[in-house]
mmCIF file of the N, C-alpha and C atoms, coordinates in Angstrom:
data_MODEL
# 
_entry.id   MODEL 
# 
loop_
_atom_site.group_PDB 
_atom_site.id 
_atom_site.type_symbol 
_atom_site.label_atom_id 
_atom_site.label_alt_id 
_atom_site.label_comp_id 
_atom_site.label_asym_id 
_atom_site.label_entity_id 
_atom_site.label_seq_id 
_atom_site.pdbx_PDB_ins_code 
_atom_site.Cartn_x 
_atom_site.Cartn_y 
_atom_site.Cartn_z 
_atom_site.occupancy 
_atom_site.B_iso_or_equiv 
_atom_site.pdbx_formal_charge 
_atom_site.auth_seq_id 
_atom_site.auth_comp_id 
_atom_site.auth_asym_id 
_atom_site.auth_atom_id 
_atom_site.pdbx_PDB_model_num 
ATOM 1   N N  . UNK A 1 1  ? 123.123 97.448  103.742 1.00 0.00 ? 1  UNK A N  1 
ATOM 2   C CA . UNK A 1 1  ? 122.824 98.492  104.549 1.00 0.00 ? 1  UNK A CA 1 
ATOM 3   C C  . UNK A 1 1  ? 122.329 99.667  103.305 1.00 0.00 ? 1  UNK A C  1 
ATOM 4   N N  . UNK A 1 2  ? 120.981 100.199 103.827 1.00 0.00 ? 2  UNK A N  1 
ATOM 5   C CA . UNK A 1 2  ? 120.451 100.997 102.790 1.00 0.00 ? 2  UNK A CA 1 
ATOM 6   C C  . UNK A 1 2  ? 121.200 102.365 103.103 1.00 0.00 ? 2  UNK A C  1 
ATOM 7   N N  . UNK A 1 3  ? 120.457 103.196 102.248 1.00 0.00 ? 3  UNK A N  1 
ATOM 8   C CA . UNK A 1 3  ? 121.063 104.729 102.379 1.00 0.00 ? 3  UNK A CA 1 
ATOM 9   C C  . UNK A 1 3  ? 120.925 105.242 103.799 1.00 0.00 ? 3  UNK A C  1 
ATOM 10  N N  . UNK A 1 4  ? 120.004 104.921 104.456 1.00 0.00 ? 4  UNK A N  1 
ATOM 11  C CA . UNK A 1 4  ? 120.059 105.470 105.804 1.00 0.00 ? 4  UNK A CA 1 
ATOM 12  C C  . UNK A 1 4  ? 120.580 104.716 106.842 1.00 0.00 ? 4  UNK A C  1 
ATOM 13  N N  . UNK A 1 5  ? 121.158 103.716 106.668 1.00 0.00 ? 5  UNK A N  1 
ATOM 14  C CA . UNK A 1 5  ? 122.138 102.977 107.474 1.00 0.00 ? 5  UNK A CA 1 
ATOM 15  C C  . UNK A 1 5  ? 121.510 101.812 108.195 1.00 0.00 ? 5  UNK A C  1 
ATOM 16  N N  . UNK A 1 6  ? 120.080 101.538 107.770 1.00 0.00 ? 6  UNK A N  1 
ATOM 17  C CA . UNK A 1 6  ? 119.471 100.255 108.491 1.00 0.00 ? 6  UNK A CA 1 
ATOM 18  C C  . UNK A 1 6  ? 119.808 99.274  107.784 1.00 0.00 ? 6  UNK A C  1 
ATOM 19  N N  . UNK A 1 7  ? 119.349 98.118  108.489 1.00 0.00 ? 7  UNK A N  1 
ATOM 20  C CA . UNK A 1 7  ? 119.953 96.888  107.567 1.00 0.00 ? 7  UNK A CA 1 
ATOM 21  C C  . UNK A 1 7  ? 118.467 96.549  107.039 1.00 0.00 ? 7  UNK A C  1 
ATOM 22  N N  . UNK A 1 8  ? 118.399 96.206  106.091 1.00 0.00 ? 8  UNK A N  1 
ATOM 23  C CA . UNK A 1 8  ? 117.026 95.529  105.641 1.00 0.00 ? 8  UNK A CA 1 
ATOM 24  C C  . UNK A 1 8  ? 116.879 93.964  106.268 1.00 0.00 ? 8  UNK A C  1 
ATOM 25  N N  . UNK A 1 9  ? 115.345 94.013  106.745 1.00 0.00 ? 9  UNK A N  1 
ATOM 26  C CA . UNK A 1 9  ? 115.078 92.977  107.575 1.00 0.00 ? 9  UNK A CA 1 
ATOM 27  C C  . UNK A 1 9  ? 113.958 92.185  106.773 1.00 0.00 ? 9  UNK A C  1 
ATOM 28  N N  . UNK A 1 10 ? 114.120 91.744  105.526 1.00 0.00 ? 10 UNK A N  1 
ATOM 29  C CA . UNK A 1 10 ? 113.222 91.321  104.755 1.00 0.00 ? 10 UNK A CA 1 
ATOM 30  C C  . UNK A 1 10 ? 112.497 90.182  105.279 1.00 0.00 ? 10 UNK A C  1 
ATOM 31  N N  . UNK A 1 11 ? 113.093 89.437  105.701 1.00 0.00 ? 11 UNK A N  1 
ATOM 32  C CA . UNK A 1 11 ? 112.728 88.038  106.251 1.00 0.00 ? 11 UNK A CA 1 
ATOM 33  C C  . UNK A 1 11 ? 111.648 88.269  107.444 1.00 0.00 ? 11 UNK A C  1 
ATOM 34  N N  . UNK A 1 12 ? 112.329 89.135  108.342 1.00 0.00 ? 12 UNK A N  1 
ATOM 35  C CA . UNK A 1 12 ? 111.699 89.396  109.429 1.00 0.00 ? 12 UNK A CA 1 
ATOM 36  C C  . UNK A 1 12 ? 110.257 90.117  108.998 1.00 0.00 ? 12 UNK A C  1 
ATOM 37  N N  . UNK A 1 13 ? 110.464 91.211  108.308 1.00 0.00 ? 13 UNK A N  1 
ATOM 38  C CA . UNK A 1 13 ? 109.420 91.780  107.790 1.00 0.00 ? 13 UNK A CA 1 
ATOM 39  C C  . UNK A 1 13 ? 108.138 91.066  107.261 1.00 0.00 ? 13 UNK A C  1 
ATOM 40  N N  . UNK A 1 14 ? 108.591 90.164  106.448 1.00 0.00 ? 14 UNK A N  1 
ATOM 41  C CA . UNK A 1 14 ? 107.587 89.054  105.785 1.00 0.00 ? 14 UNK A CA 1 
ATOM 42  C C  . UNK A 1 14 ? 106.960 88.305  107.113 1.00 0.00 ? 14 UNK A C  1 
ATOM 43  N N  . UNK A 1 15 ? 107.625 87.836  108.028 1.00 0.00 ? 15 UNK A N  1 
ATOM 44  C CA . UNK A 1 15 ? 107.272 86.859  109.068 1.00 0.00 ? 15 UNK A CA 1 
ATOM 45  C C  . UNK A 1 15 ? 106.354 87.690  109.863 1.00 0.00 ? 15 UNK A C  1 
ATOM 46  N N  . UNK A 1 16 ? 106.410 88.877  110.174 1.00 0.00 ? 16 UNK A N  1 
ATOM 47  C CA . UNK A 1 16 ? 105.812 89.594  111.169 1.00 0.00 ? 16 UNK A CA 1 
ATOM 48  C C  . UNK A 1 16 ? 104.487 89.950  110.295 1.00 0.00 ? 16 UNK A C  1 
ATOM 49  N N  . UNK A 1 17 ? 104.259 90.210  109.079 1.00 0.00 ? 17 UNK A N  1 
ATOM 50  C CA . UNK A 1 17 ? 103.283 90.216  108.170 1.00 0.00 ? 17 UNK A CA 1 
ATOM 51  C C  . UNK A 1 17 ? 102.396 89.326  108.257 1.00 0.00 ? 17 UNK A C  1 
ATOM 52  N N  . UNK A 1 18 ? 102.717 88.106  108.461 1.00 0.00 ? 18 UNK A N  1 
ATOM 53  C CA . UNK A 1 18 ? 102.238 86.932  108.097 1.00 0.00 ? 18 UNK A CA 1 
ATOM 54  C C  . UNK A 1 18 ? 101.217 86.536  109.523 1.00 0.00 ? 18 UNK A C  1 
ATOM 55  N N  . UNK A 1 19 ? 102.221 87.306  110.979 1.00 0.00 ? 19 UNK A N  1 
ATOM 56  C CA . UNK A 1 19 ? 101.462 87.112  112.027 1.00 0.00 ? 19 UNK A CA 1 
ATOM 57  C C  . UNK A 1 19 ? 100.206 88.147  112.248 1.00 0.00 ? 19 UNK A C  1 
ATOM 58  N N  . UNK A 1 20 ? 100.620 89.179  111.565 1.00 0.00 ? 20 UNK A N  1 
ATOM 59  C CA . UNK A 1 20 ? 99.408  90.102  111.667 1.00 0.00 ? 20 UNK A CA 1 
ATOM 60  C C  . UNK A 1 20 ? 98.216  89.876  110.833 1.00 0.00 ? 20 UNK A C  1 
ATOM 61  N N  . UNK A 1 21 ? 98.501  89.038  109.972 1.00 0.00 ? 21 UNK A N  1 
ATOM 62  C CA . UNK A 1 21 ? 97.511  88.438  109.213 1.00 0.00 ? 21 UNK A CA 1 
ATOM 63  C C  . UNK A 1 21 ? 96.484  87.124  110.452 1.00 0.00 ? 21 UNK A C  1 
ATOM 64  N N  . UNK A 1 22 ? 97.276  86.569  111.395 1.00 0.00 ? 22 UNK A N  1 
ATOM 65  C CA . UNK A 1 22 ? 96.837  85.772  112.402 1.00 0.00 ? 22 UNK A CA 1 
ATOM 66  C C  . UNK A 1 22 ? 96.109  86.464  113.338 1.00 0.00 ? 22 UNK A C  1 
ATOM 67  N N  . UNK A 1 23 ? 96.841  87.634  113.592 1.00 0.00 ? 23 UNK A N  1 
ATOM 68  C CA . UNK A 1 23 ? 96.269  88.372  115.087 1.00 0.00 ? 23 UNK A CA 1 
ATOM 69  C C  . UNK A 1 23 ? 96.702  89.752  115.067 1.00 0.00 ? 23 UNK A C  1 
ATOM 70  N N  . UNK A 1 24 ? 95.624  90.823  115.363 1.00 0.00 ? 24 UNK A N  1 
ATOM 71  C CA . UNK A 1 24 ? 95.622  92.040  114.930 1.00 0.00 ? 24 UNK A CA 1 
ATOM 72  C C  . UNK A 1 24 ? 96.737  92.591  115.889 1.00 0.00 ? 24 UNK A C  1 
ATOM 73  N N  . UNK A 1 25 ? 97.381  91.874  116.767 1.00 0.00 ? 25 UNK A N  1 
ATOM 74  C CA . UNK A 1 25 ? 98.354  92.474  117.713 1.00 0.00 ? 25 UNK A CA 1 
ATOM 75  C C  . UNK A 1 25 ? 99.752  91.571  117.869 1.00 0.00 ? 25 UNK A C  1 
ATOM 76  N N  . UNK A 1 26 ? 100.827 92.125  117.360 1.00 0.00 ? 26 UNK A N  1 
ATOM 77  C CA . UNK A 1 26 ? 102.314 91.484  117.182 1.00 0.00 ? 26 UNK A CA 1 
ATOM 78  C C  . UNK A 1 26 ? 103.257 92.405  118.274 1.00 0.00 ? 26 UNK A C  1 
ATOM 79  N N  . UNK A 1 27 ? 103.740 91.689  119.048 1.00 0.00 ? 27 UNK A N  1 
ATOM 80  C CA . UNK A 1 27 ? 105.035 92.324  120.100 1.00 0.00 ? 27 UNK A CA 1 
ATOM 81  C C  . UNK A 1 27 ? 106.487 92.084  119.345 1.00 0.00 ? 27 UNK A C  1 
ATOM 82  N N  . UNK A 1 28 ? 107.095 93.081  119.296 1.00 0.00 ? 28 UNK A N  1 
ATOM 83  C CA . UNK A 1 28 ? 108.546 93.081  119.057 1.00 0.00 ? 28 UNK A CA 1 
ATOM 84  C C  . UNK A 1 28 ? 109.573 93.214  120.176 1.00 0.00 ? 28 UNK A C  1 
ATOM 85  N N  . UNK A 1 29 ? 110.032 92.035  120.610 1.00 0.00 ? 29 UNK A N  1 
ATOM 86  C CA . UNK A 1 29 ? 110.747 91.967  121.740 1.00 0.00 ? 29 UNK A CA 1 
ATOM 87  C C  . UNK A 1 29 ? 112.424 91.960  121.493 1.00 0.00 ? 29 UNK A C  1 
ATOM 88  N N  . UNK A 1 30 ? 113.027 92.531  122.333 1.00 0.00 ? 30 UNK A N  1 
ATOM 89  C CA . UNK A 1 30 ? 114.485 92.336  121.884 1.00 0.00 ? 30 UNK A CA 1 
ATOM 90  C C  . UNK A 1 30 ? 115.354 93.490  122.823 1.00 0.00 ? 30 UNK A C  1 
ATOM 91  N N  . UNK A 1 31 ? 116.723 93.061  122.532 1.00 0.00 ? 31 UNK A N  1 
ATOM 92  C CA . UNK A 1 31 ? 117.429 93.966  123.410 1.00 0.00 ? 31 UNK A CA 1 
ATOM 93  C C  . UNK A 1 31 ? 117.427 95.571  123.244 1.00 0.00 ? 31 UNK A C  1 
ATOM 94  N N  . UNK A 1 32 ? 117.689 96.462  123.607 1.00 0.00 ? 32 UNK A N  1 
ATOM 95  C CA . UNK A 1 32 ? 117.644 97.913  123.254 1.00 0.00 ? 32 UNK A CA 1 
ATOM 96  C C  . UNK A 1 32 ? 118.438 98.347  122.200 1.00 0.00 ? 32 UNK A C  1 
ATOM 97  N N  . UNK A 1 33 ? 117.995 99.342  121.247 1.00 0.00 ? 33 UNK A N  1 
ATOM 98  C CA . UNK A 1 33 ? 118.690 99.708  120.242 1.00 0.00 ? 33 UNK A CA 1 
ATOM 99  C C  . UNK A 1 33 ? 119.062 98.835  119.023 1.00 0.00 ? 33 UNK A C  1 
ATOM 100 N N  . UNK A 1 34 ? 118.161 97.925  118.656 1.00 0.00 ? 34 UNK A N  1 
ATOM 101 C CA . UNK A 1 34 ? 118.611 96.815  117.657 1.00 0.00 ? 34 UNK A CA 1 
ATOM 102 C C  . UNK A 1 34 ? 117.610 97.046  116.510 1.00 0.00 ? 34 UNK A C  1 
ATOM 103 N N  . UNK A 1 35 ? 116.740 97.970  116.760 1.00 0.00 ? 35 UNK A N  1 
ATOM 104 C CA . UNK A 1 35 ? 115.932 98.316  115.279 1.00 0.00 ? 35 UNK A CA 1 
ATOM 105 C C  . UNK A 1 35 ? 114.453 98.037  115.228 1.00 0.00 ? 35 UNK A C  1 
ATOM 106 N N  . UNK A 1 36 ? 114.058 97.682  116.545 1.00 0.00 ? 36 UNK A N  1 
ATOM 107 C CA . UNK A 1 36 ? 112.538 97.258  116.480 1.00 0.00 ? 36 UNK A CA 1 
ATOM 108 C C  . UNK A 1 36 ? 111.595 98.410  116.250 1.00 0.00 ? 36 UNK A C  1 
ATOM 109 N N  . UNK A 1 37 ? 111.841 99.701  116.794 1.00 0.00 ? 37 UNK A N  1 
ATOM 110 C CA . UNK A 1 37 ? 110.627 100.420 116.165 1.00 0.00 ? 37 UNK A CA 1 
ATOM 111 C C  . UNK A 1 37 ? 110.836 100.830 114.895 1.00 0.00 ? 37 UNK A C  1 
ATOM 112 N N  . UNK A 1 38 ? 112.252 100.755 114.230 1.00 0.00 ? 38 UNK A N  1 
ATOM 113 C CA . UNK A 1 38 ? 112.390 101.078 112.946 1.00 0.00 ? 38 UNK A CA 1 
ATOM 114 C C  . UNK A 1 38 ? 111.839 100.050 111.993 1.00 0.00 ? 38 UNK A C  1 
ATOM 115 N N  . UNK A 1 39 ? 111.957 98.663  112.391 1.00 0.00 ? 39 UNK A N  1 
ATOM 116 C CA . UNK A 1 39 ? 111.447 97.591  111.717 1.00 0.00 ? 39 UNK A CA 1 
ATOM 117 C C  . UNK A 1 39 ? 109.654 97.842  111.805 1.00 0.00 ? 39 UNK A C  1 
ATOM 118 N N  . UNK A 1 40 ? 109.264 98.181  113.038 1.00 0.00 ? 40 UNK A N  1 
ATOM 119 C CA . UNK A 1 40 ? 107.733 98.207  113.124 1.00 0.00 ? 40 UNK A CA 1 
ATOM 120 C C  . UNK A 1 40 ? 107.265 99.224  112.078 1.00 0.00 ? 40 UNK A C  1 
ATOM 121 N N  . UNK A 1 41 ? 108.168 100.449 112.194 1.00 0.00 ? 41 UNK A N  1 
ATOM 122 C CA . UNK A 1 41 ? 107.451 101.585 111.250 1.00 0.00 ? 41 UNK A CA 1 
ATOM 123 C C  . UNK A 1 41 ? 107.767 101.266 109.875 1.00 0.00 ? 41 UNK A C  1 
ATOM 124 N N  . UNK A 1 42 ? 108.695 100.627 109.364 1.00 0.00 ? 42 UNK A N  1 
ATOM 125 C CA . UNK A 1 42 ? 108.798 100.101 108.251 1.00 0.00 ? 42 UNK A CA 1 
ATOM 126 C C  . UNK A 1 42 ? 107.521 99.392  107.775 1.00 0.00 ? 42 UNK A C  1 
ATOM 127 N N  . UNK A 1 43 ? 107.227 98.206  108.293 1.00 0.00 ? 43 UNK A N  1 
ATOM 128 C CA . UNK A 1 43 ? 106.258 97.359  108.103 1.00 0.00 ? 43 UNK A CA 1 
ATOM 129 C C  . UNK A 1 43 ? 104.963 98.368  107.959 1.00 0.00 ? 43 UNK A C  1 
ATOM 130 N N  . UNK A 1 44 ? 104.652 99.003  109.008 1.00 0.00 ? 44 UNK A N  1 
ATOM 131 C CA . UNK A 1 44 ? 103.363 99.825  108.736 1.00 0.00 ? 44 UNK A CA 1 
ATOM 132 C C  . UNK A 1 44 ? 103.176 100.902 107.910 1.00 0.00 ? 44 UNK A C  1 
ATOM 133 N N  . UNK A 1 45 ? 104.413 101.153 107.177 1.00 0.00 ? 45 UNK A N  1 
ATOM 134 C CA . UNK A 1 45 ? 104.466 101.784 106.077 1.00 0.00 ? 45 UNK A CA 1 
ATOM 135 C C  . UNK A 1 45 ? 103.642 101.209 104.947 1.00 0.00 ? 45 UNK A C  1 
ATOM 136 N N  . UNK A 1 46 ? 103.698 100.006 104.777 1.00 0.00 ? 46 UNK A N  1 
ATOM 137 C CA . UNK A 1 46 ? 103.245 99.127  103.710 1.00 0.00 ? 46 UNK A CA 1 
ATOM 138 C C  . UNK A 1 46 ? 101.801 98.406  103.891 1.00 0.00 ? 46 UNK A C  1 
ATOM 139 N N  . UNK A 1 47 ? 101.184 98.873  105.153 1.00 0.00 ? 47 UNK A N  1 
ATOM 140 C CA . UNK A 1 47 ? 100.051 98.184  105.576 1.00 0.00 ? 47 UNK A CA 1 
ATOM 141 C C  . UNK A 1 47 ? 98.721  99.519  105.124 1.00 0.00 ? 47 UNK A C  1 
ATOM 142 N N  . UNK A 1 48 ? 97.679  98.803  104.950 1.00 0.00 ? 48 UNK A N  1 
ATOM 143 C CA . UNK A 1 48 ? 96.627  99.655  104.382 1.00 0.00 ? 48 UNK A CA 1 
ATOM 144 C C  . UNK A 1 48 ? 95.794  100.020 105.946 1.00 0.00 ? 48 UNK A C  1 
ATOM 145 N N  . UNK A 1 49 ? 95.705  99.193  107.034 1.00 0.00 ? 49 UNK A N  1 
ATOM 146 C CA . UNK A 1 49 ? 95.209  99.190  107.932 1.00 0.00 ? 49 UNK A CA 1 
ATOM 147 C C  . UNK A 1 49 ? 95.926  100.526 108.892 1.00 0.00 ? 49 UNK A C  1 
ATOM 148 N N  . UNK A 1 50 ? 95.437  100.859 109.826 1.00 0.00 ? 50 UNK A N  1 
ATOM 149 C CA . UNK A 1 50 ? 95.687  101.923 110.918 1.00 0.00 ? 50 UNK A CA 1 
ATOM 150 C C  . UNK A 1 50 ? 96.578  101.055 111.951 1.00 0.00 ? 50 UNK A C  1 
ATOM 151 N N  . UNK A 1 51 ? 97.906  101.581 112.126 1.00 0.00 ? 51 UNK A N  1 
ATOM 152 C CA . UNK A 1 51 ? 98.466  101.114 113.025 1.00 0.00 ? 51 UNK A CA 1 
ATOM 153 C C  . UNK A 1 51 ? 98.893  102.006 114.016 1.00 0.00 ? 51 UNK A C  1 
ATOM 154 N N  . UNK A 1 52 ? 98.899  101.324 115.312 1.00 0.00 ? 52 UNK A N  1 
ATOM 155 C CA . UNK A 1 52 ? 99.035  102.076 116.901 1.00 0.00 ? 52 UNK A CA 1 
ATOM 156 C C  . UNK A 1 52 ? 100.264 101.108 117.336 1.00 0.00 ? 52 UNK A C  1 
ATOM 157 N N  . UNK A 1 53 ? 101.270 102.365 117.805 1.00 0.00 ? 53 UNK A N  1 
ATOM 158 C CA . UNK A 1 53 ? 102.348 101.901 118.514 1.00 0.00 ? 53 UNK A CA 1 
ATOM 159 C C  . UNK A 1 53 ? 102.395 102.182 119.972 1.00 0.00 ? 53 UNK A C  1 
ATOM 160 N N  . UNK A 1 54 ? 102.833 101.007 121.067 1.00 0.00 ? 54 UNK A N  1 
ATOM 161 C CA . UNK A 1 54 ? 102.893 101.518 122.360 1.00 0.00 ? 54 UNK A CA 1 
ATOM 162 C C  . UNK A 1 54 ? 104.386 101.368 122.610 1.00 0.00 ? 54 UNK A C  1 
ATOM 163 N N  . UNK A 1 55 ? 104.646 102.291 123.349 1.00 0.00 ? 55 UNK A N  1 
ATOM 164 C CA . UNK A 1 55 ? 106.154 102.384 123.789 1.00 0.00 ? 55 UNK A CA 1 
ATOM 165 C C  . UNK A 1 55 ? 105.994 101.925 125.513 1.00 0.00 ? 55 UNK A C  1 
ATOM 166 N N  . UNK A 1 56 ? 106.380 100.612 125.495 1.00 0.00 ? 56 UNK A N  1 
ATOM 167 C CA . UNK A 1 56 ? 106.238 99.739  127.023 1.00 0.00 ? 56 UNK A CA 1 
ATOM 168 C C  . UNK A 1 56 ? 107.522 100.007 127.638 1.00 0.00 ? 56 UNK A C  1 
ATOM 169 N N  . UNK A 1 57 ? 108.632 100.776 127.254 1.00 0.00 ? 57 UNK A N  1 
ATOM 170 C CA . UNK A 1 57 ? 109.737 101.105 127.971 1.00 0.00 ? 57 UNK A CA 1 
ATOM 171 C C  . UNK A 1 57 ? 109.450 102.215 128.692 1.00 0.00 ? 57 UNK A C  1 
ATOM 172 N N  . UNK A 1 58 ? 109.145 103.344 128.259 1.00 0.00 ? 58 UNK A N  1 
ATOM 173 C CA . UNK A 1 58 ? 108.926 104.792 129.209 1.00 0.00 ? 58 UNK A CA 1 
ATOM 174 C C  . UNK A 1 58 ? 107.563 104.554 130.240 1.00 0.00 ? 58 UNK A C  1 
ATOM 175 N N  . UNK A 1 59 ? 108.015 104.765 131.394 1.00 0.00 ? 59 UNK A N  1 
ATOM 176 C CA . UNK A 1 59 ? 107.079 104.846 132.312 1.00 0.00 ? 59 UNK A CA 1 
ATOM 177 C C  . UNK A 1 59 ? 105.845 105.496 131.830 1.00 0.00 ? 59 UNK A C  1 
ATOM 178 N N  . UNK A 1 60 ? 105.910 106.795 131.246 1.00 0.00 ? 60 UNK A N  1 
ATOM 179 C CA . UNK A 1 60 ? 104.723 107.454 131.020 1.00 0.00 ? 60 UNK A CA 1 
ATOM 180 C C  . UNK A 1 60 ? 103.895 106.820 129.957 1.00 0.00 ? 60 UNK A C  1 
ATOM 181 N N  . UNK A 1 61 ? 104.495 105.930 129.112 1.00 0.00 ? 61 UNK A N  1 
ATOM 182 C CA . UNK A 1 61 ? 103.852 105.256 127.904 1.00 0.00 ? 61 UNK A CA 1 
ATOM 183 C C  . UNK A 1 61 ? 102.958 104.009 128.444 1.00 0.00 ? 61 UNK A C  1 
ATOM 184 N N  . UNK A 1 62 ? 103.824 103.287 129.459 1.00 0.00 ? 62 UNK A N  1 
ATOM 185 C CA . UNK A 1 62 ? 103.129 102.343 130.163 1.00 0.00 ? 62 UNK A CA 1 
ATOM 186 C C  . UNK A 1 62 ? 102.115 102.442 130.912 1.00 0.00 ? 62 UNK A C  1 
ATOM 187 N N  . UNK A 1 63 ? 102.237 103.348 132.076 1.00 0.00 ? 63 UNK A N  1 
ATOM 188 C CA . UNK A 1 63 ? 101.056 103.552 132.843 1.00 0.00 ? 63 UNK A CA 1 
ATOM 189 C C  . UNK A 1 63 ? 99.871  103.468 132.396 1.00 0.00 ? 63 UNK A C  1 
ATOM 190 N N  . UNK A 1 64 ? 99.479  104.166 131.350 1.00 0.00 ? 64 UNK A N  1 
ATOM 191 C CA . UNK A 1 64 ? 97.951  104.218 130.936 1.00 0.00 ? 64 UNK A CA 1 
ATOM 192 C C  . UNK A 1 64 ? 97.489  102.620 130.396 1.00 0.00 ? 64 UNK A C  1 
ATOM 193 N N  . UNK A 1 65 ? 98.493  102.020 129.669 1.00 0.00 ? 65 UNK A N  1 
ATOM 194 C CA . UNK A 1 65 ? 98.386  100.664 129.264 1.00 0.00 ? 65 UNK A CA 1 
ATOM 195 C C  . UNK A 1 65 ? 98.003  99.640  130.187 1.00 0.00 ? 65 UNK A C  1 
ATOM 196 N N  . UNK A 1 66 ? 99.002  99.912  131.250 1.00 0.00 ? 66 UNK A N  1 
ATOM 197 C CA . UNK A 1 66 ? 98.521  98.861  132.420 1.00 0.00 ? 66 UNK A CA 1 
ATOM 198 C C  . UNK A 1 66 ? 97.433  99.595  133.412 1.00 0.00 ? 66 UNK A C  1 
ATOM 199 N N  . UNK A 1 67 ? 96.961  100.473 133.288 1.00 0.00 ? 67 UNK A N  1 
ATOM 200 C CA . UNK A 1 67 ? 95.732  100.742 134.390 1.00 0.00 ? 67 UNK A CA 1 
ATOM 201 C C  . UNK A 1 67 ? 94.398  100.574 133.479 1.00 0.00 ? 67 UNK A C  1 
ATOM 202 N N  . UNK A 1 68 ? 94.332  100.648 132.386 1.00 0.00 ? 68 UNK A N  1 
ATOM 203 C CA . UNK A 1 68 ? 93.057  100.580 131.626 1.00 0.00 ? 68 UNK A CA 1 
ATOM 204 C C  . UNK A 1 68 ? 93.599  99.702  130.222 1.00 0.00 ? 68 UNK A C  1 
ATOM 205 N N  . UNK A 1 69 ? 93.931  98.571  130.354 1.00 0.00 ? 69 UNK A N  1 
ATOM 206 C CA . UNK A 1 69 ? 94.438  98.060  128.863 1.00 0.00 ? 69 UNK A CA 1 
ATOM 207 C C  . UNK A 1 69 ? 93.351  97.860  127.848 1.00 0.00 ? 69 UNK A C  1 
ATOM 208 N N  . UNK A 1 70 ? 91.847  97.613  128.435 1.00 0.00 ? 70 UNK A N  1 
ATOM 209 C CA . UNK A 1 70 ? 90.770  97.745  127.414 1.00 0.00 ? 70 UNK A CA 1 
ATOM 210 C C  . UNK A 1 70 ? 90.689  99.013  126.615 1.00 0.00 ? 70 UNK A C  1 
ATOM 211 N N  . UNK A 1 71 ? 91.007  100.099 127.383 1.00 0.00 ? 71 UNK A N  1 
ATOM 212 C CA . UNK A 1 71 ? 90.643  101.387 126.529 1.00 0.00 ? 71 UNK A CA 1 
ATOM 213 C C  . UNK A 1 71 ? 91.704  101.228 125.296 1.00 0.00 ? 71 UNK A C  1 
ATOM 214 N N  . UNK A 1 72 ? 92.709  101.096 125.672 1.00 0.00 ? 72 UNK A N  1 
ATOM 215 C CA . UNK A 1 72 ? 94.019  101.236 125.032 1.00 0.00 ? 72 UNK A CA 1 
ATOM 216 C C  . UNK A 1 72 ? 93.791  100.185 123.408 1.00 0.00 ? 72 UNK A C  1 
ATOM 217 N N  . UNK A 1 73 ? 93.385  99.075  123.824 1.00 0.00 ? 73 UNK A N  1 
ATOM 218 C CA . UNK A 1 73 ? 93.257  98.010  122.996 1.00 0.00 ? 73 UNK A CA 1 
ATOM 219 C C  . UNK A 1 73 ? 91.853  98.207  121.964 1.00 0.00 ? 73 UNK A C  1 
ATOM 220 N N  . UNK A 1 74 ? 90.987  98.975  122.621 1.00 0.00 ? 74 UNK A N  1 
ATOM 221 C CA . UNK A 1 74 ? 89.559  99.131  121.952 1.00 0.00 ? 74 UNK A CA 1 
ATOM 222 C C  . UNK A 1 74 ? 89.429  99.252  120.611 1.00 0.00 ? 74 UNK A C  1 
ATOM 223 N N  . UNK A 1 75 ? 90.305  100.202 120.105 1.00 0.00 ? 75 UNK A N  1 
ATOM 224 C CA . UNK A 1 75 ? 90.149  100.501 118.780 1.00 0.00 ? 75 UNK A CA 1 
ATOM 225 C C  . UNK A 1 75 ? 90.987  99.561  118.039 1.00 0.00 ? 75 UNK A C  1 
# 
């Protein structure tokens, strides 16, 4: 564990970076509270490109994406 209590997931980080080279969109799926957002933010810190996060768990975050996905994904 690192100083902040998170578990280093270097293999997952590298695998996700490979997937991001293949596709501009990568989804992290899994159980609640296992570190998906922490992992995504850690990876985004090392990328030069702009990163957009979508919270599909909250109804207020999910509704606009469902109603107009082309606007959310345009940029």
